[in-house]
C-alpha positions, 0 to 999 in steps of 0.5 A: 108226101101222098103216095100214089100206088100203081102196083095192083098187078103185084098186090092190092091193099086189104079191103076194110070189109075183108079185115073185119071178116078176118078179125074174129079169127085173130081174136077169140075165134083162134081155134083149130078147125080140126078140133072137136070143141065149139071154137074149133067147130066155128073155125071149121064152119068159117072155112067151109063158108069161105070155100063156098064163096070161092067156088061161086067166084070160080064157078065150080062145086065147093068140094073142088076147092083146095086152099093153099098158102100162095098161088105159087104153091097152088101152081106147083100142086097143079103141075107137079101133082098132076105129073107125079100122079101119072103112071110114067113120065110124059109130055107137058105143054105150057105157054112160053110166058107162063109165070115162073111158079109154073116154069120152074116146076116144069124145069124140075120135072124135065130133069126127072124125065118129063118132056116139056114143050114151051109154046110160042106166043105172038108179039102181043104175048098171046098164045093162038088157039091154032098153035095149041091145036097143032101141038096138043096130042092124045097122051099129053099129061097137061097143058098150062096157060095163064088167064093173063100176064101180070107183066104185060096185061094180055088176056089169053083166049082161055075158053078156046084153049080149054075146048082144044085141050078137051078135044085132045083129051088132056087137062088144062091148068090155068093160073087165074090170078086175074080173076079179080078183074076179069071173070074166069071162063064159064062153067062150060069151059072151066079149066080142069085146074085153076089157081087164084089168090085174093091178095090181087083183089083186096084180100089177104096175102098168104092164102090161095086156092086151087080148083081140082076138077072131080075125077082129076088125079093129083098127088099131094106135095106135102104129107102129114094130115087129112086137111083139104082132102089130103091134098094140102095137109096142115092147120089152116090159116082160118083168118086168111081163108075167111078173108079170102071168102069175103073178098071173093064175095065182094069182087063178084058183086063189084068186079065190073064197076072196079074194072071200068073205073081202073080202065078209064084211069089207065087209058088217060095215063096211056094217052098222056104218055103217048103225047108227052114222052118220046121213045116208049113202046107199049107192050101187050095187047092194046085192047084185050088186056087187064083193066087198069093195066099199062105196060111199056118199055122205055128206050135209053133208061133202065127200069131200076133207075126209073123205079127209084125216081118214081118212088122218090116222087111218090109213085109206086110201080113195078118192072116185070114179075114180082117174083123176078124183079131182083134177078136182074135179067131181061124178062122171059115174057118180053123175050118170048114176045120177040122184044129186044133184050136191051129195050126190055131192060126199060120195062115198066108195069103200072096198074090202077085200082080201087084206091086211085083217083082222077088226078093220078094219071097226070101225076104218074105221067109227069113223074115218069117223064121227069124220071126219063128225061133225067136219066137220059140226060146222064147218057153221053149219047144224049149229051152228044159226047163221043 
């Protein structure tokens, strides 16, 4: 069966050009970048070349890029590293819809005496600038607001948030995992801390980066070496970092075209669902959202059962964050938006990408309608039984 991959919000297939850039460092170029010999120097040069490419994607000096093993690690380094570098526990602000790789470290910090304030979002999942302006105050340690939610697709007005944070004298950390689809804020409003990972735009898994603005104090979470300016010691994965650099260059050149194509497919999918499937509610902002992203809740059907039926039909989609799918609880993102927890149990996420074709929206819509109808038919309420 020909599979239809609609889970680009979770991870993306490796671009062939990225694989080509990685291959030399999986073969003869295996040397440690810390070694003084020729092979080591070549590995070191590859890392620095990639650092420059990632910095160009972010819009910052290369020396501000710190490579990590995942976006989760980058978020932990930003949040915990900033908190632990402070002279005393203080207050940290975060959107209530942040990824758990930010919320869980904040929970840990709260147990250590830090004050954590979760800022409310509206029914579209957006944190209004006025809310941040009202809550932010001089002396706060950090504010955390992601560029976009992979779960509901809503884009945040990060540039406005950065301006407000600066006016209050506090740094802002942004999980910019969406940077493969929409540009990060420009240089004038670039967040103090910014995390991104290439596996969401055609690059390899197992590598990410954190932008740390010059002058921002941060304490490393791992000790043992001088790599990455001492902020992330350990022998680097040269192949993964080289792939990151190649993916960053490709997405800078092709992002607009990719985004437009994905957005067209997603819009067709939304239209087909709107006229062909009753009892669904689209979530997130209908317009100001990740290109190619469609999120919804299905009444009278559990997401887990729907995903099984879709998978059997060759459609690969998701429900909630990739890091929380197995927890079995209603999404904290949807709950923060005020969505009924019962309805939230039918939450699905689809995201179109470069590998999708013009027939995929119809195929996916028909498969989802069949899955919903089958599952609803099993309900006593649907059959009119008492």
